[in-house]
N, C-alpha and C positions, 0 to 999 in steps of 0.2 A: 212127334212130341216126345217131350221126358219121358222117362221112367220112372214112375212113381217111387220115392225110398221108401222104405220100410222103417220102424221107428227104431231099430235094429241099428242099421244102415246111419240113422238120424245121428244116434248114441255113438256110433264110433266115430263119424266126424266130429260131432262135438265133443267127444274127449282130445282128440286131435288138437282142435283149435283153443281146447284149455288150456293144454299141454302149453302151446305157443303163449296164451296170455298169461299164464303163472310164470315163463320164463323171464316174458318184458317186463313183467311187473318185478319179480326180484330181484333182477339182474338191472335195472335202470337206475343209475347213479345221480338222475337229475331228479330225486324224488321230490324237491320242491317246486320243480318247474310246470311250467303250463304242460308239457307234454307228458308226464309223467301219468301213468294209469289211475292213478288215487284210489286203487282199490281199498276198501274200507278193511279192518284188520276183521271183523267178524264174518267177512268174504272171503271165506277159505274155498279152494280148490273141491275139499270134500263137500261145503255148503253148497255152493255152486251145483255140484253133481246132485246132490239129493233135490235141490229144486225142479233140478231137470228130470230127475225120475218119479217125483211127485204132481208133476205137471205144475206147479206153483209159480207165480213170480219171485225173483230173486231175494232173498231173505230181506235185504238190505232195504228193499221198496216197501216192508211192510207197515210202516209207519204212516206211509203216503195213503191217502183216501180211495183216490182212483186204481191203487192197486187190491185193495180189501178185498176178499173173499173170491178173486179173479182167476182162472185158470189159463195156464200159460200151455199150449201146443210146442212140441219138440221144435218145430219150423219158428216159433217165436223166438224160443231160445237160441235156436242155431243163428237167427238174422242176430238178437242181439249181442251175443258174443262175434259174430263177424265182425260189425258192426265196429266193436271194440279192439279187434285185431287190426283192423283195416285203420283206425284213426294212428295207430302204430307203425303199421307198414308204410304210410306215407310219408312219417318223418324218415326211413331208411330210404325211400324212394328217393324223396327231396336231397337228404345228404349225399346221396351218389351223385344223383344229379347234378349238383350246383356245383359249379366251376370254378366259383371261388373260396373253395374248399381248402381249408390250409392244412390238412394232416388227418391223419386218424382220428374218428368219435365213435362213440357209443355206437352211434345210428350209422355210422358208415363201414364199421368194423361188427355190426351186429350178425348178419346174414354167416361169416367165420367164427364168429363165439359161438352161434347159435348150433350150428353143424358140429363142431367139436365137442361140444356138451350133450349133443343129441344122437350125434352121427346121421341126422337127417337134413335136409334142406328148409330152410325156414319158409321160402316161396310155395314151396311143393306143399309144405303143412299149413301155413295159413292163407294161402293161397294170393295171385300175384294180381292187385287190383288194376294195373299197367293195362295188362293182359285183355281185361274185360272194358276198360275204357276205351283202349283201341276200337273192338269189336263193334263197339255200343255207335262210335263215331262213326264210322265204315258202314254199317247198317243205315244209320241215318235216323234211327227213332230210338226213344227211350218207351220202354213197355212196361216197366213195373216203378214201384216207387224204391226199391231197395237202387234200381241201376240209378234213377234221379241221385238218390242220396251220394252214390258214390262218387258221380259229377259233381256233384254241388260241394263234396269233399275237397276237389283240386279247385275250382270256378272260384270259391268262396278265398281261396287261399292266394292271397294279393302276391306274393313269395314265391310263389309256384315255377319250378324251372321245369315240370315235370311236362308240360304239355308247351306247346307253342301257341302263339298270341290266335292265328287262325284257328288251331285245333279248338282253343278258350271259347272263341266268338262262336264256334259251331257247338259245343257242348253247350252253352248259354242259349242258344236258340233251340236245339233239341228239349233240355229243360221249361224252356217257354212253350215250346210246344205241346209238351207234356202237361205241363200244367192248366194249359185252356183246354185238353181234353179232359181230365179229371174234374175241372170245374164244369164242363158242359153235362160229364155223366153224372154231377151232384146234383144238378137243375132238374133232371128228368124225373 
């Protein structure tokens, strides 16, 4: 069984991911494209960290009724930020794997520019979703909603060149099995 992380360990991981998220957002030249993170202006690194520390939903969710007065655990914050970072990391993986790539782009050069700017490895900081995806496929089962979302991100991208067609079919099968399992548990 995995060791339960302390709040301090989760905060440290959150800070590392927040640095990645902030770097991706500030350096994205495709601001108006669908791949930009579109971080609201009032959503600063400091405000996100303050929300984490206060265990409240991110401030920019404040107007949404479903978030009013709710508390967010460190795990919820970490998961939300990891999902946001993963969305950008997929573009990096896609650009690198794209055989039709005509030359360097923001996404293909991002690992190098991130390393030059921070002195750290992008995939070590952000996590490499491909390693997790391959371990899920090898294991042959989806255990959590987070794993389902990870597979769904790749499977729903029709232009994806990250997985082979047999891997996509296996991912779809594993996702369907997980959905049936969740539905069965819900009916209990």
